[in-house]
C-alpha positions in Angstrom: 126.4 33.8 7.1 123.5 31.4 6.6 122.6 33.1 3.3 125.9 32.2 1.7 125.4 29.5 -0.9 128.0 27.2 0.6 126.4 27.5 4.1 122.7 27.6 3.4 122.6 23.8 3.1 123.9 23.3 6.6 121.0 22.0 8.7 120.5 23.0 12.4 120.4 19.3 13.4 123.9 18.8 11.9 125.2 21.7 14.0 123.5 20.2 17.1 125.1 16.8 16.3 128.6 18.4 16.0 128.1 20.2 19.4 126.9 17.1 21.2 129.0 14.4 19.5 132.2 15.9 18.2 134.9 13.7 16.8 137.5 16.3 17.7 137.5 19.4 19.9 140.1 22.2 20.2 140.2 25.4 22.2 141.6 28.4 20.2 144.0 30.9 21.7 141.1 33.4 22.0 139.0 30.9 24.0 136.6 30.0 21.2 135.9 26.3 20.9 136.2 24.3 17.6 134.3 21.1 17.1 134.2 18.7 14.1 132.0 15.8 13.2 131.4 13.8 10.0 128.1 14.5 8.2 127.4 11.4 6.1 124.6 13.0 4.1 127.3 15.4 2.7 130.3 13.1 3.0 132.1 16.0 4.7 133.3 17.2 8.1 131.4 20.1 9.6 133.3 22.5 11.8 131.3 24.4 14.4 133.0 27.3 16.3 131.4 28.2 19.6 132.2 31.3 21.7 133.9 31.0 25.0 130.6 30.3 26.8 130.5 26.9 25.0 126.9 27.6 23.9 126.8 30.5 21.4 127.5 29.5 17.8 129.9 31.8 16.1 130.3 30.0 12.8 129.6 26.7 11.1 131.0 25.4 7.8 132.2 22.3 5.9 135.9 22.1 6.6 137.7 20.9 3.4 141.1 20.8 5.1 140.0 18.5 8.0 141.3 15.0 7.5 139.2 12.0 8.4 142.2 10.3 10.0 143.1 13.2 12.2 144.2 11.0 15.2 
């Protein structure tokens, strides 16, 4: 997935930031964990999906549908 043009710009430190400092966290029905955080350098929200263990990264992408005022 990292080779896709829309994802190759995602830095490891941004993924780490989302995991450690999410602005929102949700548990999916399948047990996977979704986390979002704002990435100022890209002016976008990054969504990171972790497996049920809470450590293994399943996916990471800029979420165009996530709203900044989600609360």
